[in-house]
N, C-alpha and C positions, 0 to 999 in steps of 0.2 A: 259135424255129423251127429254127435250126441244130442246137440241142441235141436236139430231137425227131428231126430227120432222122438225126442221128448215132446216136441210140438205135435208130431203125428199121433203120438199116443194120446196127447191131450185132446186133439181133434177127434180121434176115434172114440174116446170116452165121451167127448162133449156131444156127440150125436144123440146120446141118450139124455143129455141135460138140456140142450137147446131146442129140441123138437125138429120141425120140418123146415125151418128157415136157415139157410147157410150163412150165418152171421160172419161178416168180415172181422177178423180179430186185429189185424195190423197190416200196414203197407210198408214195404221196404224198398227204397230207391237204390238201385245198384250203380256201380261205378260207370257203366256204359250208358246209363240213362234209362235202362229198363226197370220195370217195377215188379216186385214179387209180392203177391197177395196171399195172405194166410186167412183161411176161413174154416169154419167147422162143417163137418159133413152132416148129411141128413140120413134118416132111416125111413125109406118110403118104398113100398112095393111098386109104385108107379113112377119111379125115378127114370128120367130119360137122360138128362145132362145137367151139369152146372153151367149156366150161361154167364159168360164174362162179358161185361159191357163197359164202355167208357162214354163220358158225356161229350157230345158233339155240340160245340157252340153255334155252329151254322144252323143245324136243325133244332137246336135247343132241346135235345132229347138224348137219352142214352142209346147208344148203338152197339149192337153185338159185335164183339171182336173175335170171340172164340167160344168153344164149348168143351167141357171136360165130361167125358162119358163114363169115367170110372167114379162110382159113388163113393169110393174110399179115398179118392185123391183130394187133399185139402190145401194144396199149394198150387199157385199158378204164377208164371212169370210172363209179363207182357213185353214182348220184344218188338212190337210194331214201331215203325219209323215215326209215325205221326204222334205217338205218345212218348215223347222224350221228357222224362221227369227231371232231367237236369236243366231243362229250359223253362218249364212252367209247372204249375200244379195240374195233376190229372185226377179226374173224379171217376171212381169205379163203382160198379154194382155187380153183385153175384146173386143169381137166382136159381131156384130148382123148380120153378113153376111160375105161373102168372102172378101169384100173390105172394110167393115165398121169396122176397127180395130183400137184400141188405146193401148198405151203401158205406163207402169210405173214400177218403181223399189221400193223395200223397202230400207229404210235407215239403213245400218248396221253400228253400232257404235263400234269402238274399242278404247281402252285407253292405253296409254303408261305412266308408272310411272316414272316421272322425279325425284321427291324426295318424302318424306313422306307427303308433303303438296303441291305438284305441279304435275299436270297431263296434258298430251297432248291428246286431244280428236280428233279423226278422223273418218269420216263416209262416206259412199257411197252416191252418189247423187240419188234422186228419179226420176230425169228427164230421159226420154228415151235416150236422147243424149244432148250434150251441145248446139246443135242448135235447139233442140225441147223440150223446157221446158214443164212441166206440165201446164195444162190450168189454168190461173189465178195466176201464181206465178211470173210473170215478176216483177222485182224490189223488191221482197220480200227477207227478210233476215232470215237466220236460227236463231232460238232462242234456247239457251242452258239452260237446267234446271238441278239443283243439289238438292239432298236431303240427309241429314245425318240421319241415322237410329235413332240416339239419339234425333233428333228433330221431325221427322215424317212428315215434310212438304216440298213440292217442292218449290224451289225458283229459279227465273230467275237469272242467273249469267252473261249472256252476249248474244250478237248477232253478227253475222258475215255473210258476203256474200260468204265466203270461206267454204270449208268442213273440216276445221281444226281449232282447238281452244285450247288455253292453259289456264288452270284454276289454280289459286293459292289461297290458303286459310291458315289460321293460323293452325299451327301444332296441331293435336289432338293426345292424347295418345293412344286411342283405340276407333274405330268407324267403321261404314260401310258407304261408300259414294256411291250414285247412280246418274247416269247421263242419260239424254235422250235429244234428239234433235228434234225440230219441225220446219216444214216449212209451214207457213200458205199460203192460197190463198185468192183471193178476194171474194170467194163464201162461206167463213166461214168454210172451211174444211182444216185441217192441217195434213200434213204427219208427222207421229211420228216414231222415230227410236225405236229400241230395247232399253231396260233399261240395262245399264251396272253397275254392282255392284262390288265394290272393298273394301276389308277389309283394313282399313288404321290404322296407329298408329306409335308411336315412339318406335321402338323396338331396336334402336341402343344404346348400352351401352356406357356410358361416359368412357373416359380414366381414369385409376386409378391414384390417387395421389402418391407421393413418400414419404414414411414414413422415417423421418430423425432420430428421437431419441425418447426414452422413459426415462425420467429423473425425479428424485425426487427433488423437491424444498427443499433446506436445511432448510429454515426458517419455511415454512408451513408444511413440511413433507407430501406433496401431490404429486401424480404422474402426470407428464405433458407430453403430446405427442406434437411433432412438425413435420409438413410435408410440402411438396411443393404442393400447390393446383393443382387440375386437370385442364388441359388446355382446356377441352371440354367446348364450349360456353354455353351449356344448363345445366351446373352443378348448382344444387340448394343447395347442402349441402353434408354432410358426415355422414356415419354410423360408429360408433366405436364398434368393436366386440372383444370378448375375448375367448380364449381357442381353442380347436380343437375337434369337429367342432366349428367354430367361431360363437359365439352367440352374437347378438347385445345387447349392454348395454346402448347405448345412441345415439341420433341423433343431429347433429350439422347443423344448418341452415345458409346458406351463402356460396357462391362459393369461396370467397376470404379468408374465415377463414382458419388459418393454425396452430392453437394451440388448445389444449384441456386439461382441468384440470379434472382428474378422481377422483371425491370425494368419489366414492364407492370402489376404489381400495385400498387394504391394501399394504402399502409400505414394510411391513415386509414379504410379500409373493411374489413369482414370478408371475407377470401378463403378460401373452402372449397376447399382444394387436396388432390388425391390424385395417385397415381403408379402407372403400369403399366410392367412390363418388356416388351420385345419381342425376338424372336429374329431369326435371319438370314432367316427366311421371313415376317417381320413378323407372326407370331402374337403376340398380346398376352396378358399374364397377367391374372389377376383384378385388379380395382382395389383399392388399399388403402383403408381407411376414411379419409375426409377429415379434415384438421386445420384448425380455424378459428383464425386468429391473434387475438391480443388487440388490441383497439382502445381506446385511452385518449382521453378527452375531458375538458374542463374548462369551468367557468363562473366568472366573477368580476365582481361589480358594481363600478362606479366608487366610489372612496373607501371600499373595503372591504378588510380584511385577510384575508378568507376566500376561499380558492380551493377550489372544489368539484370533486373529482376523481371520475370514474366510468369503469368499464372493462367490456368484454364478457368473459364467461368463455372460457377456453381449452377448446374442445371437440375431443376426439380419441379417441373410443371405440375401444379399451378403455383408452386411456391416461387417467389421472386426474391432477388437480392436487393437490399436497400443501399448498402455501402460496403466497400472493402477497406480493411485497415492492414497496414504493414507493421509488424512488431519486430524489434531488433534486440539482439543480445550482444554485448561487447565482452570479449575475452571470457566467454562462458558464464557471464553474470546473468542477472535477472533480465527478462524480456520487458521492454517498454515500448509504448506506442510511438512510432516514427511519423506516420503520415496516414491521412484518410483520403479515400478516392470514391468517386461515384460508381454506380453499378456497371457502367460500360468500360471502365478502365481495366486493362489487363497487363500493364507493364509500368515499370518505374526505374529510374536511374538513381542509385544511391552513391553518394560521394563518401568514400571511406577515409578515415583518419589514418595516415600511414603509421602512426604510433600504436594503433590497435592491430594486433596480429590476427585475431580470430573474430569473425562476424557470423552470427546465425540469424536467420529470418524465418518468419512464417506469416501467412495471410489469414486474417479473420474476416468472415463475411457475416453481416447481420441480415437475417431473413425477415420477410414480412409476416411470418407466423410466430414471431417473437423469439426464435431460436438463433443461436450463433454457431457457426461451423469454422473449423480450422483446416488449413492445408497441411501438407507435410512440412517438415523443417529442413532447410538447407543451410549448410555452413561452408564458409570459405576462409581459408587462412593463407596469409602471405607473410613470409619472414620480413623483418625489418631490413630495408635496403642498406647496403654497405655505405658507411659514412667515413669521413676523414677522422683521424685521431686528434687533430688539434687545429685550431685557427686562432691566430694571435695578432693583435695590432701592437707593434713594439713601441711606437712613439708618434707624437704629433709635434711638428716643428713649424712655428709661424714665421714667415719671412719678416724682414725688418720694416717692410712697407705695410704690413698688416693686411695684405690682400690675399695671400695664399697660405695654405697649410700643407706641409709635406707629411704624408702618412707612410710609415714603413710597416710591412706585413711579414709574418712568418706563418706559413700554412703547410699542412701535410699535402704534398704534391704527388704522393704515391697513387692516389685515386684520380684518374682523369674525370673531369666534370665539365659541364657546359660553360662555366665561368664562375666568378665570385661577385656576389651582389653587395655593393657598398651602400650603406644607409647613413643619413645625416639627420640630426634633430637639434632644434634650438633649445629644447627643454628636457631632454633625456626621456621624453614620453612619446611624442609624436615623431616617428621616424619616417623618412621619405627615401625611396630608392633614387640615388643620384647617378649611379654608374655600375655597369656590369663589367668587371675587370676580366680580361682574357686569361684563360688557363694556359700557362706556358711550360708547365712541367718543373718549374723552379720553386723551391720552398720559400724564397725571399723575393719580394718585389715591392714596389712603392707606387704611390699615386699622389699627385698634387691637385688639391681641390681649391677652387676659387669660389667661396660662398657668396651669397647675394649681399650680405652686410659685412663690412670690414671687421676684422677680428679684434680691433681695439674697441669696438662698440658692443660686441656680444661674444659669448663663447659658444662653441658647438660641441656636439657629441657624435661620435662615429662608431659604427659596428659593422662587421662583415658577416654575411651569411654564405656558407659554403654548402651547395646542394649535395644530396647523396647521388648514388649511381642511377637512381630512377627519377631524379629531379622531383621527389615528393617531400622529403624531409630536408632539413638543413642543419648544419652545425654552426651555432652562433659563436662569434669571437667574443673576446672581452669588449666592453664599451670603453672607449677612451674619450677624454675631453680635451679641448684646447684650454689654454690658460690666458685669461684676460687680466692685464695689470692696470691699475688705476693710480693716479697721483692726487694727493690732497696738498694744495699749495697755499692754504690759508695762513700758514706761518711762513714768512718770507725767508727765514733762515733754515727751515727744516722741510724737506720733502717727505711726505708720508706715503709709502707705497702699500697697496693692498691688492690681493689677487684671490681668485677662486682656487680651492684645492684641486690638484690634478687627480683625476680618477682613471683607473684602467689597469694599474699594476697590482701585484700582490701587496706591495708596500712601497712607500716613498721614503728614500733615505733623508732627503732634505732639499732645500732650495738655495741655489746660488744666485746672488743679486749682481747684475751687471749694469754699469753706467757707461753711456756713450757721450763723449763731448768732443771738442775740437782736437784734443790731444790724441784720441784713438777712435777712429771711425767705427771700428768693430766692437768697441767697448772693452772694458776690463772688469775682472771680478772685484766687486766692491766689498762683499761680505757673504755670509751664508747663514741660514736659519734652519731650525729643525722642521721636520715635516708637519709638526702639530701647529706651526705658526704660519699665518698668511698675511703678515704685516711687517713692515720694516721702515725705520725713520733714518733719513739721510740728512746729516747736518752739513749745509753748504755755506755756512756763514763765512768761512775763511777760504772758500774755493775761488781759484782764479782760472778762468777758461778763456781760450781764444774764440769760443763759439757762443752765440747767444742762445743756443738750444742745448738742453740736457735731455737725454733719452735713457730710459731704463727698460730692462727686460730681465726675466728670471729663467733659470734652467732648473727643471725638476730632475732629480737623479733617482733612478730605479734601484730598489733593493728587494730582497726576498727571492722568490723562485719564479723563473720564466721557463717556457717549454724547452729551450735548449741551453739554459744557463747563462745566456748573454744578457747583460744588463745595459740598458740604454738611457738616453736623456731625452726630455721633451722641453721645447722652448716656448715661452709665452709670446704674446703680442708685445709690442713696444708701447711705451707711454712717454710723452715728451712735454717739456715746458720751455718757454722762452723767457730769459731773464733780461732785466734792463741793462743796456750796454754801459760799461764804465771804461774811461780812458784816463791814464795819468802819464804825463811826459816830464822827465827830469829837466832841469835847466842847466846842468853841467855834468861833466864826467872827466875822469883822469885816465887816459889810455895807458899811461906808463906805470900806473900803480896796479897792485894786485886786486884791489876792489874798486867797484864803480868804474871799471875800465871799458865798458861797452855801453853805447848809447842806444836805447830803444824805448818806444812807448810801452807802457803796461796796459794791455786791453783785456777786458773781460766781457764775455757774452756779446760778441759782435758776430755779424752774419758771416759764416764761413765763405771764403772765396771772393770776398769784397775788399779785403785789406790791401793797402799799398803804403809803403813808408819810404820817403826820399829825403836826402840831405844835400844842400846846395852851399857853395861858397858865395862870397859877396858879388861875384861876377855872374852868378846864376848857373854856374857849371854844376852838373849833377855829380856829386862825389859818391853817393851810395843810393841804391834802389833795390827794394825787396818787396815781395808779396807774402813772405812768411812771417807771421806774427811773432815767432820765437827767435827770429834772426835780428841782430842789432849791428850798429856801426862801430868798428873798433878804432876809428880815428885815423885811418889810412886811406890813401888814394893811389891806386896803381902801384901798390906795394911799398909806398913811402909814407912815413908819418907826416901828418899834417901839422902845421904850426899852431901854436896857441892862438886862438882867435874865437870870434863869435860866428857861428854858422846858422843857416836857416834850414828848418825842417818842414815837411808837409806830411800829414797822415790822412789817408782816405779810407773809408769803410761804410758799410750800411749797418745801421744800428738795429736793435731788436724791434723797433717800430717800423722798420722798412725805410727809414730816411737815410739819404746819402749825406755823410758827414765829411767835411773838408776842414781839417784843423792845421794851422800853421803857427810857427813860433821860432824862437832862437834858442840855441844851446851853446854854452861856453865850453870849449875844449881847453883843458889845463894840462900842460906838460910838467 
C-alpha cells in the first residue's frame, strides 16, 4: 500500500515533469495473467480520458480496450480474457489524445530445462523498441528472482543487462521452482514478468549394477552376494531383494560397496536374490536378474557306505555354469576335490570308507563370468559298526599225503555275522577268497582246504576276515603259514632237512622233527631244534629199516600269548626219500643157545607190504611162513624142535627200484 501511494505521489508529481504525454512507467504481470500498467498523469484542461489500448496482431494495430476518465488515475489493470500475460507478451499503449501516446510491453518469461538443476531463462523486453526504452530505465539491469515451493520465499539469484539468463542450483529430488524477472526504473516502479513455475526433481534412475555371484561361505555358512557397482555418479547405495515379486530385505549404503552377507538367508534353501541401485533421491535402478544359490542335500541309510548327494542348479540368467565340483572333508579335516561334473549333472553317489566317522561335502560351480560359487555344506556321521573282539587261526596241520591242510579257528562268536571269509595266498601278498565259512555261534571251528598245488611243493598263507554288523568293515585274523619241508640227499649217509619258518603265532617255542619208516607208520620224534633254526641233519649211516622209504615232517610248537591262552601245534608237509634195498641172510643159527637163536633175513629199505619169508625141509614141506620182516624162525615146527640139519629158505620182496626179488638159499640149524 505504501509502495502504491509512493507511486501515486510520484505520478502526481510527474505530471508537472513529463508534460501532456501519459508515459508508461512499468508493466506488471499479475498471478492471474492480468497486467497492471503504471503511467504518469497529464495536466490538460482538455482532458477527456486515458485511452488504454493493446496491440491486435490480426488488424496489426492497437485497439482500444478501455478508458480511464479520471485525470488523476495513474494505474490500470487489464483483466481482459484475450490479454493473458501468462501466455504471451502483450503490447500496450496509453494516450490522452491523438498525439499524446506512450508504449510499453509486458515481459513474457519462458524457461528451457537444460538439466534437472539448470535452466535457461528468456524473456521479452518491456521497452517499446531498442531505441526507445521505458522512461527511467536507462542503465538499469534486469533482476532475476527464484522461489522454491518447499521454501516459500523469493530470492534474488542474479542480474543481467540481457534478456537471457542461466540459473544453476543444487539438484533437488522433488520440488517446484518459480522464476520472475523485474526491471526497475528510477521512479520506484518495476516492470515484472509473468511467474514461470516448473516441477523439478531427479527422476532419472541410476544404471543397475551387475550381479556376479551368490555363494555360500564354507566356514561361516552364510550367503554372500558379489556385484559390480553401478557406474551412475549419484548412486548412494543398493537394495537387496528376494523372490518374485522381489521384496526388499536389506539396504546397503555406499556407492562403491560390492558385497553383501545375507544373515537372514537360510543356505539350506534356494534364495532368489537380486539387487537394485538407488541414488540420492531414492530413485531405484532396474532390478538385476536374480541369482539362485546352490542347495546341497544328502541321504544315507543305516549300515550303508553309500552317501547320495543331490544339488539344485545354479540359476543366474544370462550367467551359465561351466562345471560342478564336489569337495569332501574327512573327519573335519581340510576339504579336497573329489570329482568334477558337467553343467547338467545334479547328483552323485559317494562311497564312504567305514573307517571314516564324519564326512562333509559342498558343491563348487564355475561360472562363465569367471566367478565361482559354493553351495551349503552338509555333513554326515556314522559311528563305526560293532566288530568282533578277536579272530585267530590257531594252527595249520598238513596231512601226511600233502594234499590237505586242516585249519583251526578261534573267533569271537558273540556278534552274529553273515559268515567268515577265508583267504589264501601263495606269497603272503596276493590273497584270494576261497571260502565263506558259516557262522555257527561257536567260538571254535575248523576247515580243511585242498589247495591246487600239493603242500610238499609250495607253502601257503591263510587269513580270516570277520565282517562287522553292517558288513562294511572286517576284523582280520592273524596270518598263518603252512610249513614245507625239503630233504637234501646229496650225502648218502646224512639227510639234510630244511623248512620255512612258521608264521602266525606270537612266538614259536621250537620245532620237533619226526621220522616215519617201516617200524612206525605215524613216525616218531627224532629230535627238536630251537625256533631260530630251520635246518636239521639226520645221520642214517647205521640205520636199519624194513621200508625202502623214509619220511620226515616237523611240528611247530606255539609259545607266547594266544587269545584264550591255549597253545597249539602246527604240522608241516612230509618229505620222503627211497633208499637202496639191502638184504643179508645168515647161513646158520643155534636155536638152543641164548644168542643167534632165531633165523631171519636182515632187510633194509624194502617196499613195505611186499615181504615174505619161508623155510622148507628137504621134502619141501613149509616149516615157517611170515610176512613180517621183524619175525624170524625159532627152529621149531608145530611146537617141536627140529633136528640139526640143513634147511631151505626163500625171501620175496620188492626193492626200492620196484623190482620183485626172489632170493633162496640154505641155512644150517645147529642144536
